[in-house]
C-alpha positions in Angstrom: -72.7 181.2 -85.5 -74.8 179.9 -88.4 -75.9 176.3 -88.1 -76.7 174.9 -91.5 -78.5 171.6 -92.0 -76.4 168.7 -93.2 -76.9 168.3 -97.0 -78.8 165.2 -98.1 -76.0 164.2 -100.4 -73.7 164.0 -97.4 -76.3 162.2 -95.2 -76.9 159.5 -97.9 -73.2 159.2 -99.1 -72.6 156.0 -97.0 -75.8 154.4 -98.3 -75.2 155.3 -102.0 -71.7 153.8 -101.8 -72.9 150.7 -100.1 -75.5 150.2 -102.9 -72.8 150.3 -105.5 -70.9 147.4 -103.8 -68.1 149.5 -102.4 -67.0 147.9 -99.1 -68.0 150.4 -96.4 -66.6 150.6 -92.9 -69.3 149.7 -90.3 -68.9 151.2 -86.9 -71.2 150.1 -84.1 -72.0 153.6 -82.8 -72.2 155.4 -86.2 -75.5 154.7 -88.0 -76.0 156.3 -91.4 -79.2 157.4 -93.2 -80.7 155.1 -95.8 -83.1 152.3 -96.6 -82.5 148.7 -95.6 -84.2 145.4 -95.2 -83.9 143.0 -92.3 -85.5 139.9 -90.8 -87.1 140.0 -87.3 -86.6 136.3 -86.9 -84.4 133.7 -88.5 -86.0 132.5 -91.7 -88.7 135.1 -91.5 -89.6 137.5 -94.3 -87.7 140.6 -95.0 -89.2 143.8 -93.5 -88.4 147.4 -94.5 -86.1 149.5 -92.3 -84.9 153.0 -92.6 -82.8 155.6 -90.9 -83.7 159.2 -91.6 -82.8 162.6 -90.1 -85.2 164.8 -88.2 -84.4 168.5 -87.9 -86.1 171.7 -87.1 -85.2 174.6 -89.5 -86.2 178.2 -88.9 -87.4 180.7 -91.6 -83.7 181.6 -92.5 -82.9 177.9 -93.3 -80.8 177.5 -90.1 -81.0 174.7 -87.6 -83.2 175.6 -84.7 -82.1 172.5 -82.8 -79.8 169.5 -83.2 -80.4 167.0 -86.0 -81.7 163.6 -84.7 -81.5 160.2 -86.4 -84.9 158.4 -86.6 -84.9 154.6 -87.2 -88.0 152.6 -88.2 -88.1 148.9 -88.6 -91.3 147.5 -90.1 -93.1 150.7 -89.1 -92.0 150.7 -85.5 -89.5 153.2 -84.0 -86.2 151.8 -82.8 -83.0 153.2 -81.4 -80.8 153.8 -84.5 -77.5 153.0 -82.6 -78.9 149.7 -81.2 -80.5 148.7 -84.5 -77.6 149.8 -86.8 -75.6 146.5 -86.8 -78.7 144.4 -87.6 -79.8 146.4 -90.7 -76.6 147.9 -92.2 -75.6 144.8 -94.1 -78.7 144.9 -96.3 -79.0 148.3 -97.9 -81.7 148.7 -100.6 -83.0 151.5 -102.8 -85.9 153.7 -101.8 -88.0 152.0 -104.5 -87.2 148.5 -103.2 -88.1 149.8 -99.7 -91.5 150.9 -101.0 -92.0 147.6 -102.8 -91.3 145.7 -99.6 -93.9 147.7 -97.8 -96.4 147.1 -100.6 -95.6 143.3 -100.6 -96.5 143.1 -96.9 -99.9 144.7 -97.6 -100.7 142.4 -100.5 -99.6 139.1 -99.1 -100.7 138.1 -95.5 -97.9 135.6 -95.1 -95.3 138.4 -95.6 -97.0 140.4 -92.8 -96.4 137.6 -90.3 -93.0 138.9 -89.6 -92.2 136.9 -86.4 -92.8 133.5 -88.1 -90.3 131.7 -90.4 -91.6 131.5 -93.9 -91.0 128.9 -96.6 -91.5 130.2 -100.1 -91.2 128.2 -103.3 -89.8 130.0 -106.4 -92.5 132.1 -108.0 -95.0 131.8 -105.1 -94.9 135.5 -104.4 -94.1 138.1 -107.1 -94.0 141.9 -106.7 
């Protein structure tokens, strides 16, 4: 039996629909691939989060093992199922995800992710 990798369009279908504002069903045990933002503490700055797929493909383009979801929140690996409900409500584009990572590098107060932050309008700009 040939085991083909799941196409990227299918993996990102939920995320793309969520970005367009279509109300998407959220099931606790069904994380979907995409880019998100979340807060680690109430009132803290947003941090980047993502769910991607990891897969091993042989020279024929067939899956050599099962596909696995990988979740990262602020650069740290997390269980995608346990993290899903805390990140799924804030999908962002891949560009916004990169901008959020860059913002943390440029502004030390944005890197203090476990402390509430009070920003005035215009204080931090991308």
